[in-house]
C-alpha positions as CSV (number, residue, x, y, z in Angstrom):
1,X,94.9,-13.7,247.8
2,X,97.4,-16.0,246.0
3,X,96.3,-19.0,244.0
4,X,98.0,-21.3,246.6
5,X,96.2,-19.5,249.5
6,X,92.9,-19.9,247.7
7,X,93.4,-23.6,247.1
8,X,94.4,-24.0,250.8
9,X,91.3,-22.1,251.9
10,X,89.2,-24.5,249.8
11,X,90.7,-27.4,251.8
12,X,90.4,-25.8,255.2
13,X,87.1,-24.1,255.1
14,X,84.4,-26.3,256.6
15,X,81.5,-26.8,254.1
16,X,78.2,-25.9,255.7
17,X,75.2,-26.8,253.5
18,X,72.9,-24.4,255.5
19,X,73.2,-22.1,258.5
20,X,73.8,-24.0,261.7
21,X,70.7,-24.0,263.9
22,X,69.7,-26.4,266.7
23,X,71.1,-29.8,267.6
24,X,71.1,-32.7,265.1
25,X,69.0,-35.6,266.0
26,X,71.7,-38.2,265.3
27,X,75.4,-38.2,264.5
28,X,76.1,-38.6,260.8
29,X,79.4,-40.4,261.0
30,X,82.2,-41.6,263.3
31,X,84.5,-38.7,264.3
32,X,87.6,-40.9,264.6
33,X,89.0,-41.7,261.1
34,X,91.3,-44.7,261.7
35,X,88.4,-46.7,263.1
36,X,86.5,-46.1,259.9
37,X,89.4,-46.8,257.6
38,X,90.3,-50.1,259.3
39,X,86.7,-51.4,259.2
40,X,86.1,-50.4,255.6
41,X,89.4,-51.5,254.1
42,X,91.0,-54.9,254.2
43,X,94.5,-53.4,253.6
44,X,96.6,-50.6,255.0
45,X,95.6,-48.4,252.1
46,X,92.1,-46.8,251.7
47,X,89.9,-49.0,249.6
48,X,87.9,-47.3,246.8
49,X,84.6,-48.2,248.6
50,X,85.7,-46.2,251.6
51,X,86.4,-43.0,249.7
52,X,83.2,-41.1,250.6
53,X,83.2,-41.7,254.4
54,X,87.0,-41.1,254.5
55,X,86.6,-37.9,252.6
56,X,84.2,-36.7,255.4
57,X,86.4,-37.8,258.2
58,X,90.0,-37.1,257.2
59,X,91.6,-33.7,256.5
60,X,93.4,-34.3,253.3
61,X,95.9,-31.5,252.6
62,X,96.9,-30.3,249.1
63,X,99.3,-32.7,247.3
64,X,97.6,-35.9,248.6
65,X,95.3,-38.2,246.7
66,X,92.7,-40.3,248.4
67,X,94.1,-43.5,246.9
68,X,97.5,-43.1,248.3
69,X,96.5,-42.5,251.9
70,X,97.6,-45.1,254.5
71,X,97.3,-45.3,258.3
72,X,100.9,-44.1,258.9
73,X,100.1,-40.8,257.2
74,X,97.5,-39.8,259.8
75,X,98.8,-37.9,262.8
76,X,98.1,-39.7,266.1
77,X,95.1,-38.3,268.0
78,X,93.8,-36.4,265.0
79,X,92.1,-36.7,261.6
80,X,95.0,-35.0,259.8
81,X,96.8,-36.6,256.9
82,X,100.5,-35.6,256.5
83,X,101.3,-34.6,253.0
84,X,104.4,-33.5,250.9
85,X,104.3,-29.9,252.2
86,X,104.9,-31.0,255.8
87,X,108.3,-30.0,257.3
88,X,110.2,-27.2,258.9
89,X,108.2,-27.3,262.1
90,X,111.0,-26.7,264.6
91,X,110.6,-23.4,266.4
92,X,114.0,-21.8,266.9
93,X,113.0,-18.3,268.1
94,X,109.9,-16.3,268.9
95,X,109.5,-12.6,269.7
96,X,106.6,-10.5,270.7
97,X,105.9,-7.9,267.9
98,X,103.1,-5.9,269.3
99,X,99.4,-5.6,270.4
100,X,96.6,-4.1,268.3
101,X,93.3,-2.8,269.4
102,X,91.9,-2.9,265.8
103,X,92.4,-5.3,263.0
104,X,93.6,-2.5,260.7
105,X,96.5,-1.9,263.1
106,X,97.9,-5.4,262.8
107,X,101.3,-6.0,261.1
108,X,101.2,-5.5,257.3
109,X,104.4,-7.3,256.3
110,X,102.5,-10.1,254.4
111,X,103.8,-13.0,256.6
112,X,101.4,-15.9,257.1
113,X,99.7,-16.3,260.5
114,X,97.7,-18.6,262.7
115,X,95.2,-17.1,265.0
116,X,94.6,-18.9,268.4
117,X,91.0,-18.5,269.6
118,X,88.9,-20.1,272.3
119,X,87.0,-19.6,275.5
120,X,88.8,-17.5,278.1
121,X,89.6,-20.5,280.3
122,X,90.4,-23.0,277.6
123,X,94.2,-22.9,278.1
124,X,95.0,-20.7,275.1
125,X,98.1,-19.0,276.6
126,X,99.3,-22.3,278.0
127,X,99.1,-23.9,274.5
128,X,101.0,-21.1,272.9
129,X,103.7,-21.3,275.6
130,X,103.9,-25.1,275.1
131,X,104.2,-24.7,271.3
132,X,107.2,-22.3,271.5
133,X,108.6,-24.1,274.6
134,X,109.1,-20.8,276.4
135,X,107.3,-19.8,279.6
136,X,105.2,-16.7,279.6
137,X,105.6,-15.9,275.9
138,X,101.9,-15.5,276.1
139,X,100.6,-14.4,279.5
140,X,98.8,-17.0,281.6
141,X,96.5,-16.1,284.4
142,X,94.2,-17.7,286.9
143,X,91.8,-14.9,285.9
144,X,90.3,-15.7,282.5
145,X,89.9,-12.8,280.1
146,X,93.3,-11.3,280.6
147,X,94.1,-11.0,276.8
148,X,92.1,-8.1,275.5
149,X,94.1,-7.2,272.4
150,X,95.3,-8.9,269.2
151,X,98.8,-10.0,270.0
152,X,101.3,-11.0,267.3
153,X,104.3,-13.3,268.0
154,X,106.8,-13.6,265.2
155,X,108.2,-17.2,264.9
156,X,111.5,-17.9,263.2
157,X,111.3,-14.4,261.6
158,X,108.9,-15.9,259.0
159,X,105.4,-16.5,260.4
160,X,103.1,-15.4,263.2
161,X,101.2,-16.9,266.1
162,X,98.3,-14.5,266.9
163,X,96.8,-14.6,270.4
164,X,93.2,-13.4,270.2
165,X,91.0,-12.3,273.1
166,X,89.1,-15.2,274.7
167,X,85.3,-15.2,274.4
168,X,82.6,-16.1,276.9
169,X,84.1,-14.8,280.1
170,X,81.0,-14.0,282.1
171,X,82.7,-11.6,284.6
172,X,84.0,-9.2,281.9
173,X,81.9,-6.1,281.5
174,X,79.3,-6.4,278.8
175,X,80.7,-3.5,276.8
176,X,84.1,-5.1,276.9
177,X,82.7,-8.4,275.7
178,X,81.0,-6.6,272.8
179,X,84.1,-4.8,271.8
180,X,86.2,-8.0,271.9
181,X,83.7,-9.7,269.6
182,X,83.5,-6.8,267.2
183,X,87.2,-6.3,266.5
184,X,87.9,-10.1,266.6
185,X,85.3,-10.7,263.9
186,X,86.7,-7.8,261.9
187,X,90.1,-9.4,262.1
188,X,88.8,-12.7,260.7
189,X,86.8,-11.1,257.9
190,X,89.6,-8.8,256.6
191,X,92.9,-10.6,257.3
192,X,94.3,-11.9,254.0
193,X,97.4,-13.3,255.6
194,X,95.4,-15.6,257.9
195,X,96.3,-19.2,257.1
196,X,93.9,-20.8,259.7
197,X,92.2,-20.3,263.0
198,X,93.2,-22.7,265.7
199,X,89.9,-23.0,267.5
200,X,90.6,-24.3,271.0
201,X,88.0,-26.5,272.7
202,X,88.2,-27.9,276.2
203,X,88.0,-31.7,275.9
204,X,87.8,-32.2,279.6
205,X,84.1,-31.0,279.7
206,X,81.0,-31.8,277.6
207,X,80.5,-29.7,274.5
208,X,79.7,-26.0,275.2
209,X,77.1,-24.1,273.1
210,X,79.4,-21.1,272.9
211,X,82.1,-23.2,271.3
212,X,79.6,-24.7,268.8
213,X,78.3,-21.2,268.0
214,X,81.8,-19.9,267.4
215,X,82.6,-22.9,265.1
216,X,79.5,-22.4,263.1
217,X,80.0,-18.6,262.8
218,X,83.5,-19.3,261.4
219,X,82.1,-21.9,259.0
220,X,79.3,-19.7,257.8
221,X,81.8,-16.9,257.1
222,X,84.2,-19.4,255.3
223,X,87.1,-18.8,257.8
224,X,89.6,-21.7,257.6
225,X,89.9,-23.5,260.9
226,X,91.5,-26.4,262.8
227,X,89.9,-27.7,266.0
228,X,92.6,-28.0,268.8
229,X,91.1,-30.0,271.7
230,X,92.9,-29.0,274.9
231,X,93.2,-30.5,278.4
232,X,93.2,-34.1,277.0
233,X,95.0,-35.2,280.1
234,X,92.1,-34.3,282.3
235,X,88.7,-35.9,283.0
236,X,85.7,-34.2,284.6
237,X,82.3,-35.4,285.3
238,X,83.1,-39.1,284.6
239,X,83.6,-38.7,280.8
240,X,86.9,-39.2,279.0
241,X,88.2,-36.5,276.7
242,X,87.7,-38.7,273.6
243,X,84.0,-39.1,274.6
244,X,83.6,-35.3,274.8
245,X,85.4,-34.9,271.5
246,X,83.1,-37.4,269.9
247,X,80.0,-35.6,271.3
248,X,81.3,-32.2,270.1
249,X,81.8,-33.5,266.6
250,X,78.4,-35.3,266.6
251,X,76.7,-32.0,267.4
252,X,78.5,-30.3,264.5
253,X,77.8,-33.3,262.2
254,X,74.7,-32.3,260.2
255,X,76.0,-28.7,259.7
256,X,79.2,-29.8,258.1
257,X,79.5,-31.7,254.9
258,X,83.2,-32.2,255.7
259,X,84.7,-31.9,259.2
260,X,87.6,-29.5,259.6
261,X,91.0,-30.9,260.8
262,X,91.2,-31.6,264.5
263,X,93.8,-32.7,267.0
264,X,94.1,-33.7,270.7
265,X,96.5,-31.8,272.8
266,X,97.7,-31.2,276.4
267,X,100.0,-28.4,277.4
268,X,100.8,-30.4,280.6
269,X,102.0,-33.6,279.0
270,X,103.0,-32.2,275.6
271,X,100.4,-34.4,273.8
272,X,99.9,-33.3,270.2
273,X,102.5,-30.5,270.3
274,X,104.8,-31.8,267.6
275,X,101.9,-33.1,265.5
276,X,100.1,-29.7,265.6
277,X,103.3,-27.9,264.6
278,X,103.7,-30.4,261.7
279,X,100.2,-29.7,260.6
280,X,100.8,-26.0,260.7
281,X,104.0,-26.4,258.7
282,X,102.3,-28.1,255.8
283,X,99.6,-25.4,255.7
284,X,102.1,-22.7,255.9
285,X,104.5,-24.2,253.4
286,X,101.7,-24.6,250.8
287,X,100.4,-21.0,251.6
288,X,103.9,-19.7,251.0
289,X,104.2,-20.9,247.4
């Protein structure tokens, strides 16, 4: 692992003080950073007295100092600060490279990659198609669980989007679910070119235990991640997406000393698409040093 990759991992890996178990009795902090920064600072810049809570709430990328952060640097609908490595986020071309049944069979060309992970009905393929603005680059289906291999898509001939099997699809045979879990975990634990996992969470429904368990497994194993909240254009059960996102982060709260980066998206309206690509660009550009 290069020095730049190691530094980036230190920024992206969620810090868990102890293995995550159970549900915390109270939320430790507000999950929406701008609300905190505005109430704790009388100016547009972060006041020194607000440094500790802001450090917990905001994702501050390499190259940015706390004292120089202002509201305009935070991407809308996220906790992500834009730093000097952001740029080159336009996708000009994308091509399917291949599918792998085992982590050791994945491409070995050293290009950086982002793995897309989530429950089988979270809108994973729809998000990938929205990011690249091409229909059916990643297969979509009304039957969750269609992706059963590790699929690599080469973007701009320089980096990969990796479509991973969805988890938690109850109608898949038990043996298949076990195999998916085994080789996906093997990929996470042994892939040096992995910049970050984009962990997709459905914001139209209340927090799901399986998503929390996945997030905590990634955290315990020091896998860098970004929460991508999907379906933010929908509302089910009387709760708004932002309320479900708040609840999700509250449940994670005590297990994380510092929240990972997160962003709201919708593959239908395009919400968060450009912002997510900008976030990915600053991670990738720093990793590429």
